[in-house]
C-alpha positions in Angstrom: 67.8 126.6 99.5 67.6 129.0 102.5 69.2 132.4 102.6 70.2 133.8 105.6 71.1 137.1 108.2 73.6 136.5 110.9 75.2 138.3 113.4 79.2 138.2 114.2 80.4 139.7 117.3 84.2 140.7 117.3 85.8 138.8 119.8 88.9 142.1 119.4 86.9 145.1 119.4 83.2 143.6 120.4 81.4 145.8 118.0 79.0 143.5 115.5 79.0 143.0 111.8 75.3 142.2 110.3 75.4 139.7 107.1 73.5 138.0 104.6 74.7 134.8 102.6 73.0 131.7 101.4 75.9 129.7 102.5 76.4 130.3 106.2 79.4 128.2 107.0 80.9 128.7 104.1 80.6 133.0 104.6 81.8 132.5 108.3 84.9 130.8 107.4 85.2 133.7 104.7 85.1 136.1 107.4 87.7 134.3 109.8 90.1 133.5 107.4 90.1 137.1 106.6 88.9 137.2 103.1 86.0 139.5 103.5 87.6 143.4 103.7 85.1 144.7 106.5 85.8 142.3 109.2 89.4 141.3 108.2 91.0 143.3 110.8 88.4 142.3 113.3 89.3 138.8 113.5 88.8 136.4 115.8 84.4 136.5 115.0 81.8 134.3 116.4 78.2 133.6 115.0 76.0 135.2 118.0 72.2 135.1 116.1 71.1 134.1 112.7 67.7 133.9 110.8 66.9 131.4 107.9 64.5 133.2 105.1 63.2 130.5 102.0 63.1 133.9 100.4 66.3 135.8 99.1 64.6 139.6 99.5 63.1 138.2 102.6 66.6 138.0 103.7 68.1 140.9 102.1 65.2 143.0 104.1 65.8 142.0 107.1 69.4 142.8 106.8 68.9 146.0 106.1 66.5 146.7 108.7 69.1 145.3 111.2 71.4 147.5 110.1 69.6 150.4 111.2 69.1 152.3 114.7 65.5 150.1 115.0 67.4 146.6 114.3 70.2 147.2 116.1 67.4 148.1 119.1 65.7 144.7 118.6 69.3 143.1 118.2 70.2 144.0 122.1 66.2 143.2 123.2 66.7 139.6 121.6 70.2 138.9 123.1 69.6 140.8 126.0 71.0 137.9 127.9 74.2 137.5 126.5 74.9 141.3 126.1 73.9 142.0 129.6 71.8 144.7 129.7 
């Protein structure tokens, strides 16, 4: 069973959202259906990045790190072509 850390980008305001789930497809569908409070007013959303983990705790720790300044900077670097930095 895999656990995923994912990054969504709002097509409405261009902001990103970082989350963690055991079912990436279902969670993405919930985001775009407006069933997730933190993103319901920022739809439509697209997945721009995800990582898969075998261990739930490892995935959660990665999610928490990506939400820090260091983590967000890391995302901008690894997705530099996407963000045109």
